[in-house]
C-alpha positions in Angstrom: 176.1 161.6 148.9 173.7 161.7 145.7 173.7 165.1 144.4 170.0 165.6 144.5 170.3 165.5 148.7 172.9 168.5 148.6 169.3 170.6 147.3 166.6 169.6 150.1 165.1 171.8 152.3 165.4 172.0 155.8 162.0 171.3 156.2 163.3 167.5 154.1 166.1 167.4 156.2 165.0 167.6 159.7 161.4 165.2 158.7 164.1 162.7 157.3 165.8 162.7 160.8 162.7 162.4 162.4 161.4 159.6 160.2 165.1 158.0 160.7 164.4 158.0 164.2 160.6 157.0 164.0 162.6 153.6 162.5 164.4 153.2 165.9 162.1 153.2 167.1 160.0 150.2 165.9 163.5 147.8 166.0 164.5 149.2 162.6 168.1 150.3 161.4 168.5 153.1 159.5 171.6 152.2 158.3 170.6 149.0 156.6 171.0 149.1 152.5 167.5 149.0 152.3 166.8 151.7 154.5 169.5 154.5 154.1 167.6 155.9 152.1 164.3 155.4 153.3 164.0 158.3 155.6 164.7 161.2 152.9 161.7 159.2 150.6 159.4 159.3 153.1 160.0 163.3 153.5 159.9 164.0 149.6 156.6 161.9 149.8 154.9 163.7 152.3 156.1 167.2 151.3 154.3 166.0 147.9 151.4 164.1 149.5 150.8 167.3 151.5 151.2 169.6 149.0 147.4 170.9 148.8 147.8 172.4 152.2 150.5 175.0 150.4 148.0 175.6 147.7 145.6 178.4 147.1 142.6 178.7 145.3 144.2 181.1 142.6 146.7 178.0 141.7 144.4 175.1 141.4 142.3 177.8 138.6 144.0 180.8 137.9 142.6 182.8 135.1 140.3 179.5 133.5 136.7 180.8 133.5 135.3 181.6 130.1 132.0 183.5 129.4 129.8 181.2 127.7 125.9 180.5 127.6 125.5 177.7 128.5 123.0 176.8 131.7 123.0 172.8 131.8 124.1 170.4 133.6 128.5 170.1 133.7 129.9 166.9 135.3 133.4 165.6 135.6 132.8 162.2 137.3 135.3 159.4 138.1 138.0 161.6 138.4 141.1 159.3 140.7 142.2 160.9 144.1 144.6 159.6 146.9 144.5 161.4 150.5 146.2 160.5 153.7 143.9 160.4 156.6 144.8 163.2 159.3 143.4 160.2 162.2 146.2 157.8 160.9 148.0 159.1 158.2 147.0 156.3 156.4 146.3 157.0 152.3 142.5 156.5 151.7 141.5 156.8 147.8 138.5 156.7 145.6 136.6 158.9 142.6 135.2 162.2 143.0 132.1 163.1 141.0 131.9 166.6 140.8 128.6 169.1 139.2 127.7 172.5 138.5 125.0 175.0 137.0 126.6 177.4 134.9 125.5 180.8 135.2 127.1 182.7 132.2 129.9 181.2 133.2 132.6 178.2 133.0 135.6 176.7 134.6 138.6 174.6 132.0 137.2 170.6 132.6 141.0 170.2 134.0 140.5 172.8 136.7 138.3 170.9 138.4 140.1 167.2 139.2 142.8 170.5 140.2 140.2 171.4 143.0 140.2 167.6 144.1 143.6 167.5 144.1 144.2 170.6 146.2 142.2 169.6 148.2 143.2 165.7 148.8 146.5 166.7 148.9 147.2 167.4 152.8 146.2 165.3 155.6 142.2 165.2 155.9 138.8 163.3 156.4 136.5 162.6 153.8 133.2 164.2 154.7 135.3 167.8 154.8 137.4 167.7 151.4 133.6 166.8 149.8 132.2 170.0 151.1 135.6 172.0 150.5 135.8 170.8 147.0 132.2 171.8 146.6 132.8 175.2 148.5 135.4 176.1 146.1 133.6 175.3 143.0 131.3 177.6 143.8 133.6 180.1 144.7 135.6 180.1 141.6 132.3 179.5 138.8 129.9 181.1 141.3 127.2 178.5 139.2 123.7 178.3 140.7 124.6 174.8 142.0 127.3 173.1 143.0 127.2 168.7 143.5 130.0 166.6 145.2 130.3 162.7 145.1 133.0 161.1 146.6 133.5 157.4 147.3 136.6 156.4 148.5 138.1 153.0 150.1 140.4 154.2 153.6 143.5 152.0 154.5 142.7 152.9 158.2 139.5 150.9 158.3 141.5 147.9 155.3 144.4 147.4 157.5 144.0 148.0 161.6 141.4 148.3 163.5 138.2 146.6 161.8 140.1 145.4 159.5 137.2 145.1 156.3 138.7 145.6 153.4 135.3 146.2 150.5 134.0 148.6 152.3 133.4 151.8 150.8 132.2 155.7 152.4 130.5 157.7 150.6 129.9 161.2 151.2 128.4 164.1 149.3 127.9 167.9 149.2 125.0 169.5 147.5 124.6 173.8 147.6 122.5 175.8 145.4 120.2 173.9 143.0 121.4 170.7 143.8 120.1 171.0 147.5 117.0 172.8 146.9 115.2 171.1 143.7 115.0 167.4 144.2 114.8 166.7 140.4 118.1 168.7 139.5 119.8 166.3 142.5 118.2 163.0 141.1 120.0 163.6 137.4 122.6 164.3 138.7 123.0 160.9 141.3 121.4 159.1 138.1 124.6 160.2 135.8 126.9 159.5 137.9 125.8 156.1 138.3 126.0 155.3 134.1 129.4 153.6 133.3 
């Protein structure tokens, strides 16, 4: 038994037992050489891939909110993410674009990807994740408006079901000025298209 196996949580050990049983049910032998450590690897992967459900907005943002006299659009685009579809527990992945219009405060730029990670690292659907990211930025920064666009590939559509490998899904959430002012929304959408 290796040293890491001695330090596993009760949840990891229970999950590993379930994975071992699942391997048996699909006709595999969990004791064969290539699968001996697979149950614990899967358990650790699942703990990491769902770690966002054990985080709070305070964990993601901390004290990285700053008073700044700046009121123009702030955009962090092309934030890579991966998540697990809650319907099939298969990955979906892509890019997130986040913008806000500050109202006297800005958040540390790295905190926007951390907010994305918090919501993507859980069993999820893209539409809800889009809204959750927007709501969290609004709660953390209290800006004039927030915009979030997510573009993603879904393995549940690519590997099974309709089996369409090149289909992408785009979702958006617009709050405040981004929802109410077509010019602001258009500026955001134009800026995220630029490479």
